[in-house]
N, C-alpha and C positions, 0 to 999 in steps of 0.2 A: 853325115858326110860333110865335107867342106863345101862351101858355096863360093861362087864367083868364077871368073875366068881362070884358065890355067896359070896365067901370069900372076894374078892376084893370090892364088893358092900357093904358088912358089914363094912369093913375097911374105905371106903369112908364116910359112914354115921357116924361112930364113930369119925372120924377125925374132924367132924363139932362141937364137944363138945366145942371147944375153939374158934369157928368162931365168927366173928362179927355178931351181930343180925341185919340183913337187909333183904331186899326183895330177894336178890340173895340166901342167906342162906335159907330163908323160902321156896323158890321155889325148891331148891335142896333137902331139907328135904322132901318136898312134893313128889318128885319123889321116895324117899326111902319109904315113907309111902304108896305109891301105888304099890310098888314092889310085884311081885308074891311070893317071898320068905318071909316067916314069920321072918326068922333070920334078913333079911334086914330091915323089918318094925320095929322089936324090936330095932335094932341098931339105927334107925332113932328116935324112941321114947326116947332111952337113950340119944342121942345127944341133943334132944329137952329139956330133963330134965336138962342136964348139962348146957345148955344155960340159962334156967329158973333159975337155982340155982345161977348163977352170977347176977341175977336180972337185966336183960337188960331193958332199957327204951323202951316203945312202939315206933314204927316208923310209920310215916304217908306215905301212899301210894298215889302217884299222878301219873297220866299218863305221865306227861312231862318228869320226869327223866327216866321213862321206855323207852320212845321214844328215849331219848338221849343215853341210854345204848345199844340200839339195832340198832341205825341208820346205823352203818357200818357193820351190820351182814347180810345184804341183798346183792344180786348180783347186779353188775353194770347194767346189762341189765334190771333189774326190774324197774329202775328209781326211787326207793323209797328213796334213800339217799337224793337226792335233793328235792324230794317231801316233806319229813319230815322236812327238814331244812326250806324250804319256808313256810310250815305250821306254824312252831314255830315263824318265823319272823313276819308273818302276825297276829298270835294270839296276840302277843304284851303284854301279861300279864307280871307282874314283874318276875314270875318264868320262863316264856318262854324267856324273854330277857336275864336273867341270864344264862339260858341253851344255848342260841345262842352264848353268849360271851364265854362260856366254850367250845362249839363245834368248834368254829372258831380257837381256840388255840390248839386243840388236833391234834395229828398226823393224817393225812389223805392223800388220793391220791391227787396229784396236780390238777387233773381235778375236784375233789370235791371241793377243796379249791377255784379254779377259779370260779366255779358256786356259792359257798357261797358268795364270794366277789361280784359277779354280782348281786345276789339277794339283798344283803345289799345296794348296790348302787341304784338299782331300787326302793327299798323301802325307800330310803332316810336316811339310817342309817350310815351316813358318820362319825359321832362322834366315833362310835365303830371302824371303819376302821382307823381313825386317831390315836386312842390309840393302835391299833394293829400294826401300822406302826412303833411305837417306840419299839416294842418288838423284841426279837431275833427270826427271821424266817430263814428257809433254804434260800439259794440264789435263788432258783427257785421260792419259794413262795413270797419272798420279791420282786422279779421282777414282778411276776403276780400282786401283790398288787399295786406296783408303776405304772405299765402300766395301770391298771384299773382306778386308781385315776387320772392319767394324762389324760386319755380319758374323764373322767368325767369333768375335768376342761376345756377341749377344746370344749366340747359339749355345745350348747346353752341351757339355762334352760327354 
């Protein structure tokens, strides 16, 4: 649910009038539409009308980008960040592959990056790692990638 005073929640909803029309905006407006205060619900409806007035294009909702958006929102101890990444790699659909490529380039913890690289090696996705090797990575991540690729070259196939 939304936090803050009723006035703050109303302002949050009204600020969405100029927001990009996407799933995040829809979900946030949905919170306003469910608020216990009618003022907040009315502000959410006003924002929704403002968005509609700009004639936004419809958006397609797919579970894969939602997984990507929330992959780093879970605790490390849950083990779900690596679980989701491995799921996307194994899914192998064009959308999942594109999402994996995006995720491997996003800022993340070094331990997550190491695991992502290991999953890609285990699943035979060396082409992606080769392309990643040419990109600007932090020193630590570049070393993790080099070490993993070196281990792969030394291991018998």
